C-alpha positions in Angstrom: -7.8 15.0 -10.6 -9.8 17.2 -13.0 -10.8 14.3 -15.3 -11.5 11.9 -12.4 -13.7 14.4 -10.6 -15.6 15.2 -13.7 -16.4 11.5 -14.1 -17.6 11.1 -10.6 -14.5 9.7 -9.0 -13.6 11.5 -5.7 -10.7 9.4 -4.3 -7.5 8.1 -5.9 -5.3 5.3 -4.5 -2.2 7.5 -5.1 0.5 8.6 -4.5 2.5 5.4 -4.1 5.4 6.5 -1.8 7.3 3.3 -1.2 11.1 3.7 -1.2 12.6 0.8 -3.2 16.2 -0.3 -3.3 15.9 -3.8 -4.6 15.6 -3.8 -8.4 13.9 -7.2 -8.3 10.8 -5.6 -6.7 8.2 -5.3 -9.4 6.5 -2.1 -8.2 9.4 0.3 -8.3 8.0 2.0 -11.4 5.1 3.4 -9.3 7.2 5.3 -6.9 10.1 7.8 -6.9 12.9 5.3 -6.4 15.5 4.9 -3.7 16.0 8.4 -2.3 14.0 9.6 0.7 14.6 13.3 -0.1 13.2 12.9 -3.6 10.4 10.8 -2.2 9.4 13.5 0.2 9.4 16.2 -2.6 7.3 14.0 -4.9 4.9 13.1 -2.1 4.1 16.7 -1.2 3.8 17.7 -4.9 1.4 14.9 -5.7 -0.8 15.5 -2.7 -1.0 19.2 -3.7 -1.8 18.2 -7.3 -4.6 15.9 -6.4 -6.1 17.9 -3.6 -5.3 21.5 -4.2 -6.5 23.8 -1.4 -10.1 22.5 -1.2 -11.3 18.9 -1.6 -14.8 20.1 -2.5 -13.4 21.9 -5.7 -14.7 20.5 -9.0 -11.2 19.6 -10.2 -9.8 17.9 -7.1 -9.8 14.5 -5.5 -8.8 13.0 -2.2 -5.3 11.5 -2.3 -4.2 8.3 -0.5 -0.6 7.8 0.6 0.3 4.2 0.1 1.6 1.6 1.2 2.2 2.4 4.8 4.9 1.4 5.4 8.1 -0.1 4.1 6.3 -2.2 1.5 9.2 -1.7 -0.9 11.6 -3.4 1.4 10.2 -6.9 0.9 12.7 -9.7 1.5 14.3 -10.8 -1.8 12.3 -8.2 -3.7 9.3 -10.6 -3.7 6.0 -8.7 -3.5 4.1 -9.4 -0.2 7.1 -11.0 1.4 7.9 -10.0 5.0 9.8 -6.8 5.8 12.4 -6.6 8.6 14.1 -3.3 9.1 15.4 -1.6 12.3 13.4 1.4 13.5 16.3 3.7 12.7 16.2 2.6 9.0 12.4 2.7 9.0 12.4 6.4 10.2 15.3 7.5 8.1 14.5 5.8 4.8 11.0 4.5 4.5 8.8 6.9 6.6 9.9 10.3 5.3 7.8 10.4 2.1 4.7 9.4 4.2 5.5 12.1 6.7 5.8 14.6 3.9 2.4 13.5 2.6 0.9 13.9 6.0 2.4 17.4 6.4 1.0 18.3 2.9 -2.5 17.4 4.2 -3.1 14.1 2.5 -6.7 13.0 3.2 -6.1 9.2 3.5 -3.5 6.6 4.0 -3.5 3.0 2.8 -1.9 0.3 5.0 0.5 -2.2 3.4 -0.1 -5.9 3.0 3.0 -7.4 4.5 4.4 -8.2 7.9 6.5 -5.3 9.2 8.9 -6.7 11.8 6.5 -9.6 12.5 3.3 -7.5 12.8 1.1 -7.1 9.7 0.9 -3.5 8.6 -3.0 -3.6 8.5 -3.0 -4.3 12.3 0.2 -2.6 13.3 -0.6 -0.2 16.2 2.9 1.2 16.1 2.4 2.4 12.6 -1.2 3.3 12.6 -1.6 4.8 16.1 1.8 5.6 17.6 3.4 7.1 14.5 0.6 8.2 12.2 -1.9 9.5 14.8 0.1 10.4 17.9 3.4 11.6 16.4 2.2 13.1 13.1 -1.2 14.2 14.2 -2.9 12.7 11.1 -6.7 13.4 11.1 -7.8 11.5 8.0 -8.6 7.8 7.7 -6.7 4.7 6.9 -7.9 2.1 4.4 -6.5 -1.4 4.1 -5.0 -2.6 0.9 -7.3 -5.0 -0.8 -8.3 -8.0 1.4 -5.6 -7.3 4.0 -7.8 -7.8 7.1 -8.7 -11.3 5.9 -5.1 -11.9 5.1 -4.3 -11.5 8.8 -5.5 -15.1 9.2 -3.2 -16.4 6.4 -0.3 -14.4 8.0 -0.9 -16.2 11.3 -1.7 -13.0 13.2 -5.5 -13.6 13.7 -7.3 -16.8 14.6 -10.4 -16.1 12.4 -12.4 -13.3 10.9 -13.7 -11.9 14.2 -10.2 -11.8 15.6 -8.9 -10.1 12.4 -11.6 -7.5 12.5 -10.9 -6.7 16.2 -7.1 -6.6 15.8 -7.1 -4.3 12.8 -9.7 -1.9 14.0 -8.2 -1.7 17.5 -4.8 -1.0 15.9 -6.2 2.0 14.0 -7.5 0.8 10.7 -10.6 2.7 9.7 -11.8 0.9 6.5 -11.6 -2.6 5.2 -11.1 -2.7 1.5 -13.1 -5.5 -0.1 -12.6 -8.4 2.3 -15.9 -8.0 4.2 -14.2 -8.7 7.5 -15.5 -5.5 9.1 -19.0 -5.7 7.8 -19.4 -9.3 8.9 -17.9 -9.1 12.4 -17.8 -5.5 13.9 -21.5 -5.4 14.9 -21.1 -8.6 16.9 -17.8 -7.4 18.5 -19.6 -4.3 19.7 -22.6 -6.2 20.9 -20.4 -8.5 22.9 -18.3 -5.7 24.3 -15.0 -6.6 22.7 -15.1 -3.3 20.8 -16.8 -0.2 22.3 -19.1 2.2 20.6 -16.5 4.8 21.2 -13.9 2.8 19.3 -16.4 2.4 16.4 -17.1 6.1 16.4 -13.4 6.8 16.3 -13.0 4.6 13.3 -16.0 6.0 11.4 -15.7 9.7 12.2 -12.6 10.4 9.9 -14.3 8.7 7.0 -17.4 10.9 7.4 -15.2 13.9 7.7 -13.5 13.3 4.4 -16.8 12.7 2.7 -18.1 16.0 4.1 -14.9 17.8 2.9 -15.4 16.4 -0.5 -18.9 17.7 -0.6 -20.5 14.3 -1.1 -23.4 15.1 1.2 -24.2 18.3 -0.6 -23.6 17.1 -4.2 -23.3 13.4 -4.4 -23.7 13.0 -8.2 -21.5 14.0 -11.1 -22.7 16.2 -13.9 -22.4 13.9 -16.9 -22.7 16.7 -19.3 -19.3 17.9 -18.3 -17.4 14.7 -18.8 -16.7 14.8 -22.5 -15.6 18.5 -22.4 -13.3 17.9 -19.5 -11.7 14.7 -20.8 
């Protein structure tokens, strides 16, 4: 966190909190393994380490709990494959580390790529609204994994880009990472009345709140003279 902030980086795509119990899955090394109890402890510790007590501090960055949720349960251990788990298993095994991160005050979440019980995580209202917002009271923002809104078309969940933008934002996704789906289509969806201005405000407000908490509006630039000494 100290080195990243000195170099002008304010947000990290970590911690990776996916419980993984299939040794064939190639991303096990990024997480804490198979144990939800250990996963919870590591999640809280990493959020504290990245964020400290104030995001605006010169040695802290905003953390991002990823990949929400059950990404490590891909069928056959094949990355991006579908995940099918009962809700009891989801709540007892795969969600606890994310809940621990939320309780620790993590600033952001990242939605997963894959289908979770036939609904892509990037447009999964059960995950993003019912669990994350309503049950856990999360106030930060949710970013998609890279290109995930556009992938809704490939996954057969959206007809085209406009539909993908509508479905993901309406489900509770705040930010589209890299696919351009939001930037190309949301204005038109609002103009045509499919999305309301209130829904757009709801999506944007947490992003601005995190930027304010980081101090980006007061001090948007890094002091390059500090970089060599800190690193």
